[in-house]
N, C-alpha and C positions, 0 to 999 in steps of 0.2 A: 559848638558844637553840640546832638544832642547824645547819650550810649545810645540810641538805635541804629542814628545816622554811621555812628561812629562803627557799631555793629556790621550795617546794610555794608558799609565800604568797607570791611575786613571782607567777609564774604565777598565783594563782586571782585577781591584779588586773590580771594580764592580762585573765584571760578573762573579767573583771567590766565593765575598762576596753572591750575590743571589742563587750563588747553592748551598752553604752550609743551606744560609735560608730555601731553598726547604728542605733539607733536614732534617733539623730541625722541619719544620710544619710536612713532615711526621710521623715522631716520634710522636711531638704534636697531630696528627688525630688518630695516633692509640692509643696511652693513653687515649684521649678524648674518644674513642671508647667502650675502657676497662672500663671508668667513668661510661660512659653513660649507658652501661650495668648491672654496678654493681647498680647502682643506683635507674633503674627500675624495678631491681628483689629484692630491700633490704628499698628502703626509700617508705615508704607506711603507711599509717593512723595505720595500726596495731605495727610499729615498732615506735611508737610513743605515748604516753600517751596524751598529751596537744598538740595540733594544731599549738598552737605558738610555741612550739619547730622545727617542721617541718618545718614551714613559715624558722626558725632563720638557720639553716644545710641548705636551700635551695636558700638562698640570700648568704653564705658563698661563695655558689660554685658559684653564677652569679656573687658575687663582682671576682672570681678569673677569671674566663672567661674573665670577664671585663679589668681587669690588662693584660692582653696575646693580647686582640685586641691592647688599647692602646699603647704598646709597638711594637707591630707587625706595627703600622698607625708611629709611629716614626722612625722607621727600615724606610718604605718606603720612609717618607718624606725625611729624609736627602740623601737615593739612589736620588730619582729625583731629586732632590739639584744637587746634583753629575753629573748627566747626562744633567741638561738642564745646567749650567756650560760646560760642552763639546760641547754641542747642539749649544749653543751662538757665543762659538770662531769658532766651524765650519760654523755659516753663518757669523759672522764677515771676516772668511778669501774669502767667497762667495764659497764653498763649496753646501753649501743651508745643506738637513737633511742626503743622502749618497752620494753627489757628492764630490769627489776632496779632501776635506780638509785636512785628516790627509794623512802623512806616516806611515806605522804599520810597514817598519819595524825597526831593530835596529841601525840606525845608526843616527848618533845627524847631523843634517840642521845647 
């Protein structure tokens, strides 16, 4: 397999991964909306005897949201590295960002 074919496969895998991530994020957004609705309707000062307990539960939810954001950030950084490697290879061949560096066919050269 040629280097161009390997890079094309790498980019194809990256595009498929991005599509799957979009589907996951769509499901997460729906789940987050349900959680938000539940929290707005059920987490109030009336539900807690002590304000400290309400703050504690709010911080737990906040920490979970931060973990999701950190995970997405790491995933995005990894995907960016793949695209940078492919673009660097394309520029080294003189193709620029969009012109002529890749042969998208399935044949080995």
